[in-house]
FIKOLSE-18886 format. One record per residue: x, y, z of N, C-alpha, C in turn; residue number from 1. Coordinates in nm, 3 decimals. Layout:
BEGIN
+---------+---------+---------+---------+---------+---------+---------+---------+---------+-----+
:   neast :  nnorth :     nup :  caeast : canorth :    caup :   ceast :  cnorth :     cup :  nr :
+---------+---------+---------+---------+---------+---------+---------+---------+---------+-----+
:       X :       Y :       Z :       X :       Y :       Z :       X :       Y :       Z : NUM :
...
+---------+---------+---------+---------+---------+---------+---------+---------+---------+-----+
This chain:
BEGIN
+---------+---------+---------+---------+---------+---------+---------+---------+---------+-----+
:   neast :  nnorth :     nup :  caeast : canorth :    caup :   ceast :  cnorth :     cup :  nr :
+---------+---------+---------+---------+---------+---------+---------+---------+---------+-----+
:  -9.137 :  -1.117 :  -0.339 :  -9.009 :  -1.156 :  -0.432 :  -8.885 :  -1.061 :  -0.407 :   1 :
:  -8.915 :  -0.929 :  -0.394 :  -8.798 :  -0.834 :  -0.362 :  -8.763 :  -0.862 :  -0.232 :   2 :
:  -8.853 :  -0.891 :  -0.132 :  -8.814 :  -0.916 :   0.008 :  -8.719 :  -1.040 :   0.024 :   3 :
:  -8.735 :  -1.129 :  -0.055 :  -8.660 :  -1.255 :  -0.056 :  -8.515 :  -1.228 :  -0.121 :   4 :
:  -8.500 :  -1.138 :  -0.214 :  -8.375 :  -1.100 :  -0.268 :  -8.300 :  -1.002 :  -0.185 :   5 :
:  -8.368 :  -0.914 :  -0.141 :  -8.321 :  -0.793 :  -0.040 :  -8.385 :  -0.805 :   0.093 :   6 :
:  -8.349 :  -0.915 :   0.177 :  -8.422 :  -0.918 :   0.315 :  -8.372 :  -0.789 :   0.394 :   7 :
:  -8.255 :  -0.734 :   0.373 :  -8.211 :  -0.607 :   0.454 :  -8.150 :  -0.522 :   0.355 :   8 :
:  -8.241 :  -0.445 :   0.280 :  -8.181 :  -0.354 :   0.187 :  -8.075 :  -0.255 :   0.216 :   9 :
:  -8.085 :  -0.193 :   0.346 :  -8.002 :  -0.098 :   0.385 :  -7.863 :  -0.171 :   0.414 :  10 :
:  -7.857 :  -0.288 :   0.462 :  -7.733 :  -0.371 :   0.471 :  -7.666 :  -0.396 :   0.339 :  11 :
:  -7.758 :  -0.428 :   0.245 :  -7.701 :  -0.462 :   0.098 :  -7.634 :  -0.326 :   0.052 :  12 :
:  -7.697 :  -0.229 :   0.045 :  -7.640 :  -0.091 :  -0.004 :  -7.505 :  -0.064 :   0.096 :  13 :
:  -7.506 :  -0.088 :   0.213 :  -7.384 :  -0.072 :   0.296 :  -7.271 :  -0.149 :   0.252 :  14 :
:  -7.300 :  -0.279 :   0.221 :  -7.202 :  -0.373 :   0.188 :  -7.141 :  -0.339 :   0.049 :  15 :
:  -7.221 :  -0.296 :  -0.050 :  -7.180 :  -0.246 :  -0.179 :  -7.085 :  -0.136 :  -0.162 :  16 :
:  -7.128 :  -0.029 :  -0.087 :  -7.045 :   0.104 :  -0.049 :  -6.907 :   0.066 :   0.022 :  17 :
:  -6.927 :  -0.026 :   0.120 :  -6.800 :  -0.061 :   0.198 :  -6.704 :  -0.140 :   0.103 :  18 :
:  -6.752 :  -0.226 :   0.009 :  -6.658 :  -0.287 :  -0.079 :  -6.596 :  -0.190 :  -0.176 :  19 :
:  -6.669 :  -0.100 :  -0.220 :  -6.593 :  -0.016 :  -0.327 :  -6.501 :   0.078 :  -0.242 :  20 :
:  -6.541 :   0.115 :  -0.136 :  -6.434 :   0.196 :  -0.044 :  -6.320 :   0.107 :  -0.015 :  21 :
:  -6.328 :  -0.019 :   0.019 :  -6.212 :  -0.118 :   0.057 :  -6.126 :  -0.133 :  -0.079 :  22 :
:  -6.183 :  -0.146 :  -0.195 :  -6.094 :  -0.183 :  -0.298 :  -6.056 :  -0.054 :  -0.372 :  23 :
:  -6.105 :   0.056 :  -0.337 :  -6.061 :   0.190 :  -0.370 :  -6.048 :   0.220 :  -0.517 :  24 :
:  -6.151 :   0.154 :  -0.584 :  -6.162 :   0.159 :  -0.726 :  -6.294 :   0.127 :  -0.788 :  25 :
:  -6.345 :   0.224 :  -0.860 :  -6.487 :   0.194 :  -0.909 :  -6.469 :   0.141 :  -1.055 :  26 :
:  -6.501 :   0.010 :  -1.062 :  -6.500 :  -0.045 :  -1.194 :  -6.623 :  -0.130 :  -1.192 :  27 :
:  -6.655 :  -0.181 :  -1.323 :  -6.777 :  -0.264 :  -1.355 :  -6.760 :  -0.369 :  -1.266 :  28 :
:  -6.638 :  -0.460 :  -1.254 :  -6.624 :  -0.571 :  -1.184 :  -6.628 :  -0.560 :  -1.044 :  29 :
:  -6.591 :  -0.436 :  -0.984 :  -6.597 :  -0.426 :  -0.835 :  -6.734 :  -0.393 :  -0.804 :  30 :
:  -6.819 :  -0.326 :  -0.892 :  -6.957 :  -0.300 :  -0.857 :  -7.036 :  -0.430 :  -0.865 :  31 :
:  -7.016 :  -0.522 :  -0.970 :  -7.079 :  -0.650 :  -0.968 :  -7.049 :  -0.735 :  -0.859 :  32 :
:  -6.914 :  -0.750 :  -0.813 :  -6.884 :  -0.832 :  -0.689 :  -6.930 :  -0.760 :  -0.567 :  33 :
:  -6.929 :  -0.623 :  -0.550 :  -6.996 :  -0.568 :  -0.440 :  -7.152 :  -0.593 :  -0.430 :  34 :
:  -7.226 :  -0.589 :  -0.540 :  -7.359 :  -0.606 :  -0.573 :  -7.397 :  -0.765 :  -0.539 :  35 :
:  -7.302 :  -0.851 :  -0.568 :  -7.319 :  -0.996 :  -0.529 :  -7.306 :  -1.013 :  -0.382 :  36 :
:  -7.208 :  -0.946 :  -0.323 :  -7.186 :  -0.966 :  -0.174 :  -7.303 :  -0.896 :  -0.106 :  37 :
:  -7.359 :  -0.780 :  -0.167 :  -7.468 :  -0.712 :  -0.110 :  -7.595 :  -0.787 :  -0.115 :  38 :
:  -7.605 :  -0.884 :  -0.204 :  -7.732 :  -0.967 :  -0.208 :  -7.714 :  -1.096 :  -0.125 :  39 :
:  -7.587 :  -1.154 :  -0.152 :  -7.553 :  -1.289 :  -0.087 :  -7.539 :  -1.286 :   0.066 :  40 :
:  -7.476 :  -1.183 :   0.112 :  -7.452 :  -1.185 :   0.262 :  -7.579 :  -1.173 :   0.330 :  41 :
:  -7.669 :  -1.073 :   0.305 :  -7.799 :  -1.071 :   0.369 :  -7.890 :  -1.199 :   0.377 :  42 :
:  -7.879 :  -1.250 :   0.250 :  -7.973 :  -1.384 :   0.225 :  -7.897 :  -1.483 :   0.325 :  43 :
:  -7.778 :  -1.514 :   0.318 :  -7.717 :  -1.610 :   0.405 :  -7.722 :  -1.584 :   0.548 :  44 :
:  -7.725 :  -1.471 :   0.591 :  -7.747 :  -1.437 :   0.738 :  -7.880 :  -1.409 :   0.782 :  45 :
:  -7.983 :  -1.401 :   0.695 :  -8.119 :  -1.369 :   0.727 :  -8.169 :  -1.460 :   0.841 :  46 :
:  -8.119 :  -1.585 :   0.861 :  -8.153 :  -1.667 :   0.964 :  -8.127 :  -1.614 :   1.096 :  47 :
:  -8.030 :  -1.536 :   1.111 :  -7.974 :  -1.486 :   1.232 :  -8.030 :  -1.354 :   1.270 :  48 :
:  -8.132 :  -1.305 :   1.178 :  -8.199 :  -1.179 :   1.217 :  -8.348 :  -1.214 :   1.245 :  49 :
:  -8.385 :  -1.266 :   1.340 :  -8.537 :  -1.293 :   1.370 :  -8.616 :  -1.173 :   1.365 :  50 :
:  -8.574 :  -1.066 :   1.411 :  -8.650 :  -0.954 :   1.402 :  -8.577 :  -0.822 :   1.388 :  51 :
:  -8.621 :  -0.716 :   1.313 :  -8.554 :  -0.619 :   1.307 :  -8.579 :  -0.502 :   1.416 :  52 :
:  -8.484 :  -0.445 :   1.478 :  -8.516 :  -0.343 :   1.588 :  -8.606 :  -0.217 :   1.510 :  53 :
:  -8.692 :  -0.178 :   1.591 :  -8.782 :  -0.076 :   1.541 :  -8.735 :   0.055 :   1.613 :  54 :
:  -8.716 :   0.147 :   1.534 :  -8.670 :   0.292 :   1.572 :  -8.798 :   0.374 :   1.588 :  55 :
:  -8.805 :   0.417 :   1.695 :  -8.946 :   0.508 :   1.714 :  -8.914 :   0.637 :   1.660 :  56 :
:  -8.805 :   0.690 :   1.687 :  -8.761 :   0.820 :   1.635 :  -8.631 :   0.834 :   1.570 :  57 :
:  -8.624 :   0.774 :   1.438 :  -8.477 :   0.770 :   1.380 :  -8.416 :   0.888 :   1.357 :  58 :
:  -8.496 :   0.999 :   1.357 :  -8.419 :   1.140 :   1.329 :  -8.329 :   1.163 :   1.458 :  59 :
:  -8.359 :   1.114 :   1.577 :  -8.293 :   1.145 :   1.695 :  -8.153 :   1.083 :   1.690 :  60 :
:  -8.132 :   0.984 :   1.600 :  -7.984 :   0.937 :   1.587 :  -7.877 :   1.035 :   1.565 :  61 :
:  -7.922 :   1.153 :   1.492 :  -7.827 :   1.265 :   1.459 :  -7.788 :   1.320 :   1.581 :  62 :
:  -7.878 :   1.356 :   1.673 :  -7.854 :   1.408 :   1.800 :  -7.744 :   1.329 :   1.870 :  63 :
:  -7.794 :   1.187 :   1.885 :  -7.705 :   1.094 :   1.952 :  -7.570 :   1.090 :   1.902 :  64 :
:  -7.543 :   1.079 :   1.770 :  -7.411 :   1.075 :   1.704 :  -7.343 :   1.201 :   1.753 :  65 :
:  -7.405 :   1.317 :   1.739 :  -7.339 :   1.439 :   1.768 :  -7.281 :   1.439 :   1.907 :  66 :
:  -7.369 :   1.397 :   1.992 :  -7.323 :   1.404 :   2.138 :  -7.209 :   1.293 :   2.156 :  67 :
:  -7.209 :   1.187 :   2.097 :  -7.132 :   1.083 :   2.105 :  -6.982 :   1.136 :   2.048 :  68 :
:  -6.984 :   1.188 :   1.920 :  -6.870 :   1.249 :   1.859 :  -6.801 :   1.347 :   1.957 :  69 :
:  -6.886 :   1.445 :   2.004 :  -6.828 :   1.542 :   2.103 :  -6.769 :   1.479 :   2.227 :  70 :
:  -6.834 :   1.390 :   2.277 :  -6.783 :   1.328 :   2.396 :  -6.646 :   1.238 :   2.375 :  71 :
:  -6.640 :   1.187 :   2.255 :  -6.516 :   1.116 :   2.219 :  -6.407 :   1.216 :   2.197 :  72 :
:  -6.426 :   1.329 :   2.140 :  -6.317 :   1.449 :   2.122 :  -6.279 :   1.487 :   2.266 :  73 :
:  -6.377 :   1.515 :   2.349 :  -6.348 :   1.559 :   2.490 :  -6.267 :   1.467 :   2.561 :  74 :
:  -6.301 :   1.337 :   2.547 :  -6.255 :   1.234 :   2.638 :  -6.098 :   1.207 :   2.582 :  75 :
:  -6.081 :   1.225 :   2.463 :  -5.946 :   1.214 :   2.392 :  -5.841 :   1.305 :   2.462 :  76 :
:  -5.902 :   1.431 :   2.460 :  -5.814 :   1.544 :   2.508 :  -5.780 :   1.511 :   2.667 :  77 :
:  -5.885 :   1.472 :   2.729 :  -5.878 :   1.443 :   2.869 :  -5.776 :   1.335 :   2.902 :  78 :
:  -5.781 :   1.229 :   2.830 :  -5.684 :   1.118 :   2.849 :  -5.548 :   1.147 :   2.810 :  79 :
:  -5.537 :   1.226 :   2.696 :  -5.411 :   1.263 :   2.657 :  -5.340 :   1.361 :   2.762 :  80 :
:  -5.421 :   1.452 :   2.818 :  -5.355 :   1.526 :   2.924 :  -5.321 :   1.438 :   3.058 :  81 :
:  -5.388 :   1.347 :   3.075 :  -5.353 :   1.259 :   3.177 :  -5.208 :   1.180 :   3.150 :  82 :
:  -5.218 :   1.130 :   3.015 :  -5.099 :   1.049 :   2.996 :  -4.983 :   1.133 :   2.976 :  83 :
:  -4.989 :   1.254 :   2.904 :  -4.878 :   1.330 :   2.872 :  -4.825 :   1.422 :   2.971 :  84 :
:  -4.916 :   1.488 :   3.048 :  -4.874 :   1.584 :   3.127 :  -4.880 :   1.547 :   3.270 :  85 :
:  -4.936 :   1.444 :   3.310 :  -4.959 :   1.411 :   3.454 :  -4.903 :   1.248 :   3.457 :  86 :
:  -4.784 :   1.213 :   3.410 :  -4.749 :   1.081 :   3.409 :  -4.736 :   1.021 :   3.541 :  87 :
:  -4.707 :   1.105 :   3.647 :  -4.691 :   1.055 :   3.779 :  -4.801 :   1.073 :   3.879 :  88 :
:  -4.921 :   1.118 :   3.808 :  -5.037 :   1.149 :   3.896 :  -5.092 :   1.007 :   3.931 :  89 :
:  -5.168 :   1.014 :   4.049 :  -5.232 :   0.893 :   4.086 :  -5.356 :   0.881 :   4.006 :  90 :
:  -5.366 :   0.767 :   3.928 :  -5.495 :   0.755 :   3.857 :  -5.593 :   0.685 :   3.946 :  91 :
:  -5.714 :   0.725 :   3.951 :  -5.817 :   0.668 :   4.040 :  -5.911 :   0.579 :   3.941 :  92 :
:  -5.886 :   0.483 :   3.906 :  -5.988 :   0.404 :   3.830 :  -6.084 :   0.338 :   3.905 :  93 :
:  -6.198 :   0.309 :   3.835 :  -6.324 :   0.257 :   3.926 :  -6.386 :   0.162 :   3.833 :  94 :
:  -6.450 :   0.065 :   3.898 :  -6.550 :  -0.018 :   3.827 :  -6.704 :   0.047 :   3.863 :  95 :
:  -6.776 :   0.062 :   3.768 :  -6.912 :   0.151 :   3.776 :  -7.018 :   0.049 :   3.723 :  96 :
:  -7.113 :   0.017 :   3.804 :  -7.226 :  -0.059 :   3.758 :  -7.333 :   0.043 :   3.720 :  97 :
:  -7.380 :   0.035 :   3.589 :  -7.475 :   0.094 :   3.535 :  -7.608 :   0.022 :   3.513 :  98 :
:  -7.697 :   0.062 :   3.606 :  -7.843 :  -0.010 :   3.590 :  -7.910 :   0.035 :   3.467 :  99 :
:  -7.967 :  -0.062 :   3.398 :  -8.030 :  -0.024 :   3.271 :  -8.176 :  -0.026 :   3.265 : 100 :
:  -8.230 :   0.088 :   3.200 :  -8.361 :   0.098 :   3.171 :  -8.396 :   0.049 :   3.044 : 101 :
:  -8.310 :   0.035 :   2.957 :  -8.319 :  -0.017 :   2.825 :  -8.353 :  -0.160 :   2.825 : 102 :
:  -8.433 :  -0.200 :   2.723 :  -8.478 :  -0.356 :   2.716 :  -8.428 :  -0.403 :   2.595 : 103 :
:  -8.426 :  -0.329 :   2.482 :  -8.385 :  -0.361 :   2.355 :  -8.259 :  -0.401 :   2.344 : 104 :
:  -8.220 :  -0.536 :   2.291 :  -8.078 :  -0.573 :   2.289 :  -7.996 :  -0.497 :   2.198 : 105 :
:  -8.055 :  -0.445 :   2.090 :  -7.988 :  -0.357 :   2.003 :  -7.944 :  -0.210 :   2.070 : 106 :
:  -8.033 :  -0.165 :   2.135 :  -8.021 :  -0.046 :   2.219 :  -7.900 :  -0.067 :   2.319 : 107 :
:  -7.903 :  -0.175 :   2.385 :  -7.806 :  -0.224 :   2.485 :  -7.672 :  -0.221 :   2.419 : 108 :
:  -7.677 :  -0.295 :   2.304 :  -7.551 :  -0.308 :   2.226 :  -7.480 :  -0.173 :   2.194 : 109 :
:  -7.553 :  -0.080 :   2.135 :  -7.517 :   0.055 :   2.098 :  -7.474 :   0.120 :   2.223 : 110 :
:  -7.533 :   0.120 :   2.337 :  -7.487 :   0.181 :   2.458 :  -7.358 :   0.123 :   2.495 : 111 :
:  -7.336 :   0.003 :   2.507 :  -7.208 :  -0.067 :   2.531 :  -7.115 :  -0.035 :   2.446 : 112 :
:  -7.126 :  -0.029 :   2.322 :  -7.034 :   0.012 :   2.216 :  -6.997 :   0.167 :   2.231 : 113 :
:  -7.080 :   0.245 :   2.264 :  -7.060 :   0.391 :   2.293 :  -6.967 :   0.406 :   2.402 : 114 :
:  -6.992 :   0.332 :   2.504 :  -6.910 :   0.354 :   2.616 :  -6.768 :   0.309 :   2.597 : 115 :
:  -6.757 :   0.211 :   2.517 :  -6.620 :   0.140 :   2.499 :  -6.557 :   0.238 :   2.390 : 116 :
:  -6.632 :   0.305 :   2.287 :  -6.569 :   0.400 :   2.195 :  -6.506 :   0.526 :   2.270 : 117 :
:  -6.561 :   0.559 :   2.365 :  -6.518 :   0.684 :   2.446 :  -6.396 :   0.657 :   2.528 : 118 :
:  -6.274 :   0.716 :   2.493 :  -6.161 :   0.686 :   2.571 :  -6.173 :   0.708 :   2.706 : 119 :
:  -6.115 :   0.615 :   2.783 :  -6.112 :   0.632 :   2.918 :  -6.225 :   0.546 :   2.993 : 120 :
:  -6.306 :   0.497 :   2.917 :  -6.411 :   0.401 :   2.980 :  -6.426 :   0.271 :   2.876 : 121 :
:  -6.487 :   0.168 :   2.942 :  -6.471 :   0.030 :   2.878 :  -6.592 :  -0.027 :   2.936 : 122 :
:  -6.679 :  -0.092 :   2.855 :  -6.784 :  -0.192 :   2.900 :  -6.728 :  -0.323 :   2.907 : 123 :
:  -6.725 :  -0.376 :   3.028 :  -6.669 :  -0.498 :   3.051 :  -6.757 :  -0.613 :   3.059 : 124 :
:  -6.890 :  -0.591 :   3.102 :  -6.973 :  -0.711 :   3.111 :  -7.127 :  -0.659 :   3.114 : 125 :
:  -7.207 :  -0.743 :   3.064 :  -7.340 :  -0.717 :   3.052 :  -7.395 :  -0.830 :   3.151 : 126 :
:  -7.467 :  -0.803 :   3.257 :  -7.527 :  -0.898 :   3.352 :  -7.610 :  -1.005 :   3.277 : 127 :
:  -7.631 :  -1.103 :   3.345 :  -7.693 :  -1.236 :   3.280 :  -7.829 :  -1.181 :   3.252 : 128 :
:  -7.911 :  -1.110 :   3.329 :  -8.040 :  -1.073 :   3.320 :  -8.061 :  -0.950 :   3.217 : 129 :
:  -7.954 :  -0.903 :   3.187 :  -7.938 :  -0.775 :   3.080 :  -7.981 :  -0.646 :   3.158 : 130 :
:  -7.974 :  -0.648 :   3.288 :  -8.027 :  -0.533 :   3.365 :  -7.924 :  -0.435 :   3.398 : 131 :
:  -7.798 :  -0.454 :   3.377 :  -7.690 :  -0.371 :   3.406 :  -7.557 :  -0.406 :   3.324 : 132 :
:  -7.474 :  -0.291 :   3.311 :  -7.354 :  -0.303 :   3.259 :  -7.249 :  -0.275 :   3.370 : 133 :
:  -7.148 :  -0.338 :   3.357 :  -7.016 :  -0.313 :   3.426 :  -6.900 :  -0.233 :   3.347 : 134 :
:  -6.879 :  -0.121 :   3.405 :  -6.807 :  -0.026 :   3.319 :  -6.681 :   0.005 :   3.399 : 135 :
:  -6.559 :  -0.004 :   3.326 :  -6.439 :   0.058 :   3.391 :  -6.399 :   0.177 :   3.343 : 136 :
:  -6.382 :   0.271 :   3.444 :  -6.356 :   0.402 :   3.418 :  -6.205 :   0.444 :   3.455 : 137 :
:  -6.120 :   0.496 :   3.362 :  -5.975 :   0.505 :   3.390 :  -5.962 :   0.616 :   3.509 : 138 :
:  -6.018 :   0.716 :   3.516 :  -5.983 :   0.813 :   3.620 :  -6.116 :   0.890 :   3.643 : 139 :
:  -6.158 :   0.888 :   3.765 :  -6.272 :   0.960 :   3.820 :  -6.268 :   0.975 :   3.983 : 140 :
:  -6.309 :   1.073 :   4.028 :  -6.320 :   1.098 :   4.174 :  -6.456 :   1.060 :   4.222 : 141 :
:  -6.558 :   1.051 :   4.115 :  -6.686 :   1.016 :   4.175 :  -6.757 :   0.927 :   4.054 : 142 :
:  -6.754 :   0.799 :   4.104 :  -6.813 :   0.694 :   4.017 :  -6.961 :   0.721 :   3.986 : 143 :
:  -7.038 :   0.761 :   4.084 :  -7.190 :   0.780 :   4.065 :  -7.201 :   0.890 :   3.964 : 144 :
:  -7.118 :   0.997 :   3.948 :  -7.131 :   1.099 :   3.841 :  -7.111 :   1.030 :   3.705 : 145 :
:  -7.020 :   0.926 :   3.681 :  -7.004 :   0.847 :   3.575 :  -7.127 :   0.794 :   3.538 : 146 :
:  -7.193 :   0.706 :   3.638 :  -7.312 :   0.639 :   3.619 :  -7.426 :   0.735 :   3.566 : 147 :
:  -7.441 :   0.842 :   3.634 :  -7.548 :   0.934 :   3.596 :  -7.520 :   1.010 :   3.465 : 148 :
:  -7.401 :   1.035 :   3.429 :  -7.376 :   1.100 :   3.297 :  -7.395 :   0.997 :   3.196 : 149 :
:  -7.363 :   0.876 :   3.196 :  -7.398 :   0.761 :   3.097 :  -7.544 :   0.756 :   3.079 : 150 :
:  -7.614 :   0.746 :   3.187 :  -7.756 :   0.731 :   3.197 :  -7.836 :   0.865 :   3.123 : 151 :
:  -7.777 :   0.987 :   3.151 :  -7.837 :   1.097 :   3.100 :  -7.817 :   1.129 :   2.959 : 152 :
:  -7.671 :   1.113 :   2.922 :  -7.636 :   1.153 :   2.804 :  -7.652 :   1.043 :   2.684 : 153 :
:  -7.639 :   0.923 :   2.740 :  -7.659 :   0.809 :   2.616 :  -7.781 :   0.728 :   2.638 : 154 :
:  -7.811 :   0.677 :   2.759 :  -7.921 :   0.585 :   2.780 :  -8.060 :   0.661 :   2.737 : 155 :
:  -8.080 :   0.778 :   2.796 :  -8.212 :   0.847 :   2.779 :  -8.204 :   0.872 :   2.629 : 156 :
:  -8.107 :   0.906 :   2.543 :  -8.139 :   0.920 :   2.422 :  -8.162 :   0.799 :   2.333 : 157 :
:  -8.102 :   0.707 :   2.366 :  -8.134 :   0.563 :   2.319 :  -8.265 :   0.525 :   2.342 : 158 :
:  -8.307 :   0.542 :   2.471 :  -8.459 :   0.509 :   2.494 :  -8.560 :   0.596 :   2.398 : 159 :
:  -8.530 :   0.708 :   2.373 :  -8.611 :   0.798 :   2.281 :  -8.590 :   0.727 :   2.132 : 160 :
:  -8.493 :   0.681 :   2.113 :  -8.466 :   0.631 :   1.961 :  -8.528 :   0.483 :   1.944 : 161 :
:  -8.498 :   0.393 :   2.040 :  -8.549 :   0.250 :   2.029 :  -8.683 :   0.222 :   2.099 : 162 :
:  -8.723 :   0.290 :   2.204 :  -8.835 :   0.249 :   2.272 :  -8.934 :   0.362 :   2.279 : 163 :
+---------+---------+---------+---------+---------+---------+---------+---------+---------+-----+
């Protein structure tokens, strides 16, 4: 019974919190509407969730988030230096193919999103077989180093979390 009302309890809680943050006012009406959305949206979308991803080591997500936040800060500084202080410098952008050891669609999605969130890199394509990502790098002298960095810093950690 509870599983039918709350098929995805974490999503329900997240929707209520996001709703309250968006309206920026905690009132009974806003809590009721947020609660309604928190119940209705997961029920209406449950057909699109055939299976939930299983996290083998969920506590490792804290390590992953810390690494990603640090890399985003460093990449912001690097891109700002290129744009602000080296406007006439020759930018050496490259397309890099990242072969994937990940098999979980959720883990691949997190990896692609992480790469895109990091300034200076963009995930452009997932191969049809799901075995590699095509990544555009704004400026690098060594595309293989970019590939190795992504695999060691992100993919390895995601494999510990998801597989």
